[in-house]
C-alpha positions as a Python dict, from the first residue, in 0.01 Angstrom:
ca = {
    (1, 'M'): (0, 0, 0),
    (2, 'K'): (216, 305, 64),
    (3, 'F'): (300, 443, 404),
    (4, 'F'): (123, 775, 348),
    (5, 'D'): (-197, 589, 250),
    (6, 'V'): (-232, 447, 604),
    (7, 'V'): (-123, 750, 802),
    (8, 'P'): (-414, 973, 912),
    (9, 'R'): (-417, 1312, 742),
    (10, 'R'): (-375, 1499, 1074),
    (11, 'S'): (-76, 1281, 1172),
    (12, 'L'): (73, 1327, 826),
    (13, 'S'): (62, 1706, 864),
    (14, 'L'): (229, 1679, 1201),
    (15, 'L'): (505, 1457, 1061),
    (16, 'R'): (566, 1708, 781),
    (17, 'I'): (599, 1994, 1033),
    (18, 'I'): (844, 1795, 1244),
    (19, 'F'): (1047, 1692, 936),
    (20, 'F'): (1079, 2043, 793),
    (21, 'S'): (1150, 2196, 1136),
    (22, 'A'): (1434, 1948, 1186),
    (23, 'L'): (1564, 2023, 836),
    (24, 'V'): (1566, 2398, 901),
    (25, 'L'): (1743, 2343, 1233),
    (26, 'L'): (2012, 2130, 1070),
    (27, 'V'): (2070, 2380, 792),
    (28, 'G'): (2087, 2664, 1043),
    (29, 'C'): (2345, 2478, 1252),
    (30, 'A'): (2552, 2402, 944),
    (31, 'D'): (2554, 2767, 841),
    (32, 'A'): (2620, 2911, 1188),
    (33, 'P'): (2989, 2998, 1228),
    (34, 'D'): (3181, 2856, 1524),
    (35, 'Q'): (3218, 3108, 1803),
    (36, 'P'): (3584, 3199, 1864),
    (37, 'V'): (3744, 3096, 2192),
    (38, 'L'): (3994, 3316, 2372),
    (39, 'R'): (4280, 3099, 2499),
    (40, 'F'): (4525, 3232, 2752),
    (41, 'S'): (4824, 3092, 2935),
    (42, 'A'): (5087, 3184, 3193),
    (43, 'I'): (5450, 3097, 3252),
    (44, 'P'): (5472, 2826, 3524),
    (45, 'D'): (5692, 3033, 3757),
    (46, 'Q'): (5537, 2871, 4065),
    (47, 'D'): (5423, 2519, 4150),
    (48, 'S'): (5202, 2439, 3848),
    (49, 'A'): (4987, 2195, 4045),
    (50, 'N'): (4870, 2486, 4257),
    (51, 'L'): (4854, 2738, 3973),
    (52, 'N'): (4631, 2546, 3731),
    (53, 'P'): (4306, 2561, 3932),
    (54, 'K'): (4376, 2924, 4020),
    (55, 'F'): (4411, 3023, 3656),
    (56, 'Q'): (4093, 2829, 3577),
    (57, 'A'): (3923, 3080, 3807),
    (58, 'W'): (4077, 3357, 3597),
    (59, 'A'): (3934, 3197, 3283),
    (60, 'E'): (3586, 3202, 3438),
    (61, 'H'): (3630, 3564, 3547),
    (62, 'L'): (3746, 3680, 3203),
    (63, 'S'): (3468, 3486, 3030),
    (64, 'E'): (3203, 3646, 3249),
    (65, 'Q'): (3339, 3998, 3205),
    (66, 'L'): (3416, 3976, 2833),
    (67, 'G'): (3108, 3779, 2724),
    (68, 'V'): (3311, 3521, 2529),
    (69, 'E'): (3434, 3171, 2600),
    (70, 'V'): (3776, 3177, 2765),
    (71, 'Q'): (3997, 2873, 2818),
    (72, 'Y'): (4312, 2848, 3027),
    (73, 'V'): (4588, 2648, 2858),
    (74, 'P'): (4857, 2522, 3099),
    (75, 'V'): (5215, 2496, 2971),
    (76, 'S'): (5509, 2286, 3082),
    (77, 'D'): (5777, 2555, 3082),
    (78, 'Y'): (5861, 2913, 2989),
    (79, 'K'): (5976, 2834, 2635),
    (80, 'A'): (5652, 2648, 2564),
    (81, 'A'): (5451, 2955, 2668),
    (82, 'V'): (5642, 3174, 2423),
    (83, 'E'): (5613, 2916, 2145),
    (84, 'M'): (5236, 2875, 2189),
    (85, 'F'): (5193, 3253, 2172),
    (86, 'K'): (5415, 3269, 1866),
    (87, 'Q'): (5204, 3004, 1690),
    (88, 'G'): (4877, 3177, 1783),
    (89, 'E'): (4767, 2885, 2001),
    (90, 'V'): (4705, 3132, 2285),
    (91, 'Q'): (4601, 3494, 2237),
    (92, 'L'): (4671, 3626, 2587),
    (93, 'A'): (4957, 3536, 2818),
    (94, 'W'): (5098, 3627, 3157),
    (95, 'F'): (5471, 3655, 3084),
    (96, 'G'): (5778, 3755, 3275),
    (97, 'G'): (5976, 4051, 3150),
    (98, 'L'): (6207, 3838, 2934),
    (99, 'T'): (5947, 3595, 2798),
    (100, 'G'): (5724, 3895, 2718),
    (101, 'V'): (6004, 4056, 2518),
    (102, 'Q'): (6074, 3728, 2339),
    (103, 'A'): (5706, 3674, 2254),
    (104, 'R'): (5647, 4028, 2129),
    (105, 'R'): (5957, 4021, 1910),
    (106, 'A'): (5831, 3696, 1754),
    (107, 'V'): (5479, 3834, 1691),
    (108, 'P'): (5465, 4180, 1529),
    (109, 'G'): (5170, 4375, 1662),
    (110, 'A'): (5167, 4201, 2001),
    (111, 'N'): (5138, 4440, 2294),
    (112, 'A'): (5190, 4440, 2669),
    (113, 'I'): (4859, 4566, 2810),
    (114, 'A'): (4872, 4515, 3188),
    (115, 'Q'): (5118, 4460, 3468),
    (116, 'G'): (5111, 4426, 3843),
    (117, 'V'): (5127, 4738, 4059),
    (118, 'E'): (5462, 4604, 4182),
    (119, 'D'): (5607, 4515, 3841),
    (120, 'P'): (5765, 4848, 3736),
    (121, 'T'): (5996, 4818, 4038),
    (122, 'F'): (6035, 4442, 4076),
    (123, 'V'): (6328, 4288, 4262),
    (124, 'S'): (6497, 3951, 4299),
    (125, 'Y'): (6628, 3800, 4620),
    (126, 'F'): (6957, 3622, 4659),
    (127, 'I'): (6882, 3359, 4922),
    (128, 'A'): (7112, 3124, 5111),
    (129, 'N'): (7095, 2829, 5343),
    (130, 'A'): (7137, 2963, 5694),
    (131, 'S'): (7424, 2722, 5757),
    (132, 'L'): (7648, 2947, 5545),
    (133, 'G'): (7626, 3216, 5810),
    (134, 'I'): (7594, 3497, 5553),
    (135, 'E'): (7393, 3790, 5685),
    (136, 'R'): (7176, 4024, 5482),
    (137, 'G'): (7341, 4340, 5359),
    (138, 'D'): (7303, 4627, 5117),
    (139, 'D'): (7615, 4536, 4921),
    (140, 'F'): (7643, 4255, 4666),
    (141, 'P'): (7720, 3934, 4861),
    (142, 'A'): (8071, 3849, 4741),
    (143, 'A'): (8086, 3574, 5007),
    (144, 'I'): (7870, 3344, 4792),
    (145, 'S'): (8162, 3289, 4554),
    (146, 'G'): (8242, 2920, 4516),
    (147, 'Q'): (7902, 2800, 4640),
    (148, 'R'): (7671, 2559, 4460),
    (149, 'F'): (7377, 2765, 4333),
    (150, 'A'): (7045, 2752, 4149),
    (151, 'F'): (6858, 2974, 3908),
    (152, 'G'): (6488, 2923, 3830),
    (153, 'S'): (6393, 2869, 3466),
    (154, 'E'): (6655, 2943, 3201),
    (155, 'S'): (6416, 3210, 3066),
    (156, 'S'): (6317, 3360, 3401),
    (157, 'T'): (6364, 3734, 3441),
    (158, 'S'): (6374, 3743, 3821),
    (159, 'G'): (6526, 3397, 3861),
    (160, 'R'): (6796, 3411, 3596),
    (161, 'L'): (6830, 3711, 3359),
    (162, 'M'): (6855, 3996, 3610),
    (163, 'P'): (7050, 3799, 3875),
    (164, 'E'): (7300, 3704, 3607),
    (165, 'Y'): (7322, 4066, 3496),
    (166, 'F'): (7394, 4186, 3851),
    (167, 'I'): (7652, 3912, 3911),
    (168, 'R'): (7836, 4016, 3596),
    (169, 'Q'): (7801, 4384, 3684),
    (170, 'H'): (7950, 4342, 4033),
    (171, 'T'): (8216, 4078, 3963),
    (172, 'S'): (8303, 4118, 3592),
    (173, 'Q'): (8262, 3739, 3571),
    (174, 'S'): (7998, 3501, 3445),
    (175, 'P'): (7789, 3330, 3715),
    (176, 'A'): (7964, 2999, 3646),
    (177, 'D'): (8310, 3152, 3681),
    (178, 'F'): (8223, 3352, 3991),
    (179, 'M'): (8041, 3069, 4166),
    (180, 'G'): (8287, 2804, 4054),
    (181, 'S'): (8026, 2572, 3901),
    (182, 'L'): (7746, 2563, 3647),
    (183, 'P'): (7404, 2664, 3781),
    (184, 'L'): (7127, 2419, 3854),
    (185, 'F'): (6808, 2533, 3678),
    (186, 'S'): (6519, 2445, 3908),
    (187, 'G'): (6238, 2536, 3666),
    (188, 'S'): (6038, 2746, 3913),
    (189, 'H'): (6089, 2982, 4205),
    (190, 'D'): (5920, 2747, 4452),
    (191, 'K'): (6164, 2472, 4363),
    (192, 'T'): (6462, 2707, 4395),
    (193, 'V'): (6360, 2793, 4751),
    (194, 'E'): (6312, 2424, 4830),
    (195, 'L'): (6655, 2336, 4689),
    (196, 'V'): (6820, 2595, 4913),
    (197, 'E'): (6623, 2486, 5217),
    (198, 'S'): (6714, 2120, 5161),
    (199, 'G'): (7083, 2207, 5131),
    (200, 'R'): (7113, 2061, 4782),
    (201, 'V'): (7238, 2404, 4679),
    (202, 'A'): (7372, 2672, 4910),
    (203, 'V'): (7248, 2977, 4722),
    (204, 'G'): (6953, 3061, 4496),
    (205, 'M'): (6815, 3358, 4302),
    (206, 'V'): (6438, 3396, 4318),
    (207, 'N'): (6130, 3607, 4256),
    (208, 'S'): (6088, 3817, 4572),
    (209, 'K'): (5708, 3786, 4565),
    (210, 'V'): (5720, 3406, 4565),
    (211, 'Y'): (5964, 3395, 4855),
    (212, 'D'): (5757, 3646, 5055),
    (213, 'R'): (5439, 3448, 4987),
    (214, 'R'): (5599, 3123, 5099),
    (215, 'V'): (5716, 3281, 5424),
    (216, 'A'): (5375, 3441, 5488),
    (217, 'E'): (5198, 3108, 5429),
    (218, 'G'): (5439, 2912, 5646),
    (219, 'E'): (5587, 2710, 5359),
    (220, 'T'): (5939, 2844, 5414),
    (221, 'D'): (6120, 2915, 5741),
    (222, 'P'): (6309, 3246, 5704),
    (223, 'D'): (6550, 3126, 5974),
    (224, 'R'): (6657, 2837, 5749),
    (225, 'V'): (6645, 3012, 5411),
    (226, 'V'): (6763, 3369, 5453),
    (227, 'V'): (6754, 3665, 5216),
    (228, 'I'): (7111, 3791, 5189),
    (229, 'W'): (7067, 4053, 4916),
    (230, 'Q'): (6792, 4237, 4730),
    (231, 'T'): (6869, 4348, 4375),
    (232, 'P'): (6806, 4697, 4240),
    (233, 'P'): (6459, 4730, 4080),
    (234, 'Y'): (6369, 4647, 3721),
    (235, 'P'): (6043, 4600, 3521),
    (236, 'D'): (5905, 4248, 3510),
    (237, 'Y'): (5576, 4061, 3457),
    (238, 'N'): (5297, 4157, 3215),
    (239, 'F'): (4989, 4043, 3027),
    (240, 'T'): (5067, 4045, 2655),
    (241, 'A'): (4790, 4043, 2392),
    (242, 'H'): (4816, 3878, 2050),
    (243, 'P'): (4706, 4083, 1745),
    (244, 'Q'): (4472, 3795, 1654),
    (245, 'L'): (4232, 3920, 1921),
    (246, 'E'): (4119, 4210, 1703),
    (247, 'E'): (4053, 3972, 1412),
    (248, 'M'): (3873, 3714, 1624),
    (249, 'F'): (3652, 3943, 1834),
    (250, 'G'): (3650, 4275, 1651),
    (251, 'P'): (3824, 4612, 1679),
    (252, 'G'): (3869, 4740, 2032),
    (253, 'F'): (3858, 4399, 2199),
    (254, 'T'): (4216, 4426, 2326),
    (255, 'D'): (4126, 4754, 2499),
    (256, 'K'): (3828, 4577, 2653),
    (257, 'I'): (4052, 4305, 2795),
    (258, 'Q'): (4284, 4570, 2937),
    (259, 'R'): (3993, 4742, 3114),
    (260, 'V'): (3873, 4413, 3262),
    (261, 'L'): (4223, 4331, 3389),
    (262, 'I'): (4294, 4664, 3553),
    (263, 'E'): (3945, 4682, 3705),
    (264, 'T'): (3984, 4340, 3873),
    (265, 'T'): (3984, 4384, 4250),
    (266, 'D'): (3906, 4032, 4375),
    (267, 'P'): (4191, 3959, 4621),
    (268, 'D'): (4172, 3583, 4553),
    (269, 'L'): (4228, 3638, 4181),
    (270, 'L'): (4509, 3889, 4235),
    (271, 'A'): (4677, 3654, 4484),
    (272, 'V'): (4743, 3410, 4200),
    (273, 'F'): (5029, 3629, 4072),
    (274, 'P'): (5059, 3752, 4360),
    (275, 'R'): (4988, 4125, 4310),
    (276, 'S'): (4795, 4397, 4492),
    (277, 'G'): (4639, 4509, 4164),
    (278, 'L'): (4692, 4544, 3789),
    (279, 'I'): (4777, 4863, 3601),
    (280, 'P'): (4822, 4950, 3231),
    (281, 'A'): (5143, 4848, 3055),
    (282, 'K'): (5303, 4915, 2717),
    (283, 'N'): (5590, 4762, 2524),
    (284, 'S'): (5829, 5048, 2594),
    (285, 'D'): (5803, 4977, 2969),
    (286, 'Y'): (6030, 4677, 2908),
    (287, 'Q'): (6305, 4845, 2707),
    (288, 'M'): (6551, 4784, 2993),
    (289, 'I'): (6474, 4412, 2985),
    (290, 'F'): (6522, 4401, 2609),
    (291, 'D'): (6855, 4586, 2632),
    (292, 'T'): (6978, 4354, 2908),
    (293, 'A'): (6859, 4040, 2728),
    (294, 'K'): (7028, 4152, 2407),
    (295, 'E'): (7353, 4229, 2591),
    (296, 'L'): (7356, 3880, 2746),
    (297, 'G'): (7245, 3702, 2428),
    (298, 'F'): (6890, 3607, 2529),
    (299, 'V'): (6737, 3782, 2227),
    (300, 'R'): (6877, 3873, 1888),
}
């Protein structure tokens, strides 16, 4: 006796409906294309343990405003951020001036689309352990010569490139020759400040915004780690968009991201950078950084 011979006619009809509905659903799922995911990253210029959850909040904000899935991809260092962008593993990145130039030169069609209100006139601080007795002044601090010192990341604009440029400009010497030793590369601005405060190095070159934030939040005592010089201004950080975005999400999507970024007013989100707001940016805004990086051999 066959199965269908013992199944009531009404039940058999119901089974057929369920079977064909499931079949249609499976076929539909097989044919439906995967929805693209926008992946973005950021150079780890601050303590990454604190940054990761904050950038997760940015992923949620961008996803809500753009109507697409957005994932934040943390990176271990500056070079990794550039490499992931180069390989198309992330389509949007918060870069420093130098890493932005490096990434855009590696990816034709990539564009800087947003920057902080403060970024067109960014500055670095030269900081020192208070035990040196060097006071803040308007002139380049020649008294730091011969002191153990620290840069941030090797690819940092505010923690390495521009400080090195100003040292060479004012002394006609490389940082190593002027300071009398090779630099210690801390990897982030937070760590540079901590190295100076601990006395492991006497002098450091850091992102002014990170130092100011640490002082405001009570993480750094300005009587123990003092600012001895502020550099002249230069352009720095930016959001850079990969040309893949237009292919993945359609024409005009990059402009949509730019609008969302510059219309963001949530102080908690902006404090991640930290910035008072975001404004439009374009590649030519960073010509000075490119020229400096090329002069010092950071780009070809």
